[in-house]
C-alpha positions as CSV (number, residue, x, y, z in Angstrom):
1,M,-0.2,-0.1,0.0
2,K,1.4,3.6,-0.8
3,Q,2.2,6.0,2.1
4,D,0.8,9.4,2.3
5,T,-2.0,8.9,-0.2
6,H,-4.8,9.5,2.7
7,P,-5.8,12.7,4.2
8,T,-5.4,12.8,7.9
9,Y,-8.1,12.0,9.8
10,H,-9.1,14.2,12.8
11,P,-11.6,12.1,15.3
12,E,-12.3,15.2,16.8
13,C,-13.2,18.0,14.4
14,K,-15.2,20.7,16.1
15,V,-18.3,22.3,14.5
16,Y,-18.5,25.9,14.9
17,F,-22.2,27.9,14.3
18,R,-22.2,31.3,15.4
19,G,-18.9,31.2,17.2
20,E,-20.1,28.2,19.2
21,V,-19.1,24.5,19.1
22,V,-22.4,22.8,18.7
23,M,-21.0,18.9,17.9
24,T,-17.9,17.3,17.2
25,V,-17.6,14.7,14.4
26,G,-14.5,12.9,12.4
27,A,-13.5,14.4,9.3
28,T,-10.2,15.4,7.4
29,V,-10.0,18.7,8.8
30,P,-9.6,20.1,12.6
31,E,-12.4,22.4,12.5
32,M,-15.4,23.5,10.4
33,H,-17.4,26.3,10.7
34,V,-21.1,26.3,9.3
35,E,-23.7,28.6,8.1
36,V,-26.5,26.4,8.9
37,W,-26.9,23.2,11.1
38,S,-29.7,20.8,11.9
39,G,-30.0,22.8,15.2
40,S,-30.9,25.7,13.6
41,H,-32.4,24.9,10.4
42,P,-36.5,25.5,10.4
43,F,-37.1,21.9,8.9
44,Y,-35.6,20.2,12.1
45,T,-36.5,23.0,14.5
46,G,-40.4,23.9,13.2
47,Q,-39.7,27.6,13.5
48,K,-39.5,30.1,10.6
49,T,-36.1,31.7,10.2
50,F,-35.2,33.8,7.3
51,V,-31.5,33.2,5.6
52,D,-30.8,35.8,3.2
53,T,-27.0,34.5,1.8
54,A,-25.1,36.8,-0.4
55,G,-28.2,39.7,-0.9
56,R,-30.0,37.1,-2.9
57,V,-33.6,38.6,-2.3
58,E,-32.5,42.0,-2.7
59,R,-31.5,41.2,-6.2
60,F,-34.6,39.5,-7.0
61,Q,-36.9,42.2,-5.6
62,R,-34.8,45.1,-8.0
63,K,-34.9,42.8,-10.8
64,F,-38.4,42.3,-10.7
65,A,-39.1,46.2,-9.4
66,G,-41.1,48.7,-11.3
67,G,-43.8,47.0,-13.3
68,Y,-41.7,43.8,-14.9
69,F,-44.3,42.0,-15.0
70,A,-46.8,44.8,-16.2
71,K,-44.9,45.0,-18.9
72,D,-44.8,41.7,-19.8
73,K,-48.2,40.9,-20.1
74,A,-48.5,44.2,-22.4
75,G,-46.5,42.6,-24.9
76,A,-48.6,39.3,-24.6
77,S,-51.6,41.3,-25.4
78,K,-50.8,42.6,-28.5
79,K,-50.4,39.6,-30.5
């Protein structure tokens, strides 16, 4: 078997969520920083939370603001 082909395994990898250690798992990195985990995900908690990743909602609202759909309907009715 070849030596040095596998990554180093860390059996005590700490998973951080918002600066707190939320769990310990085995992984190839010594620590992980996550944005969402099962303890904060609405599917598992039953709570409604809003997560905006990189301003996607604002980009969507700017794109479709100002009668975007009204223009499309006016163009469609001329056919």
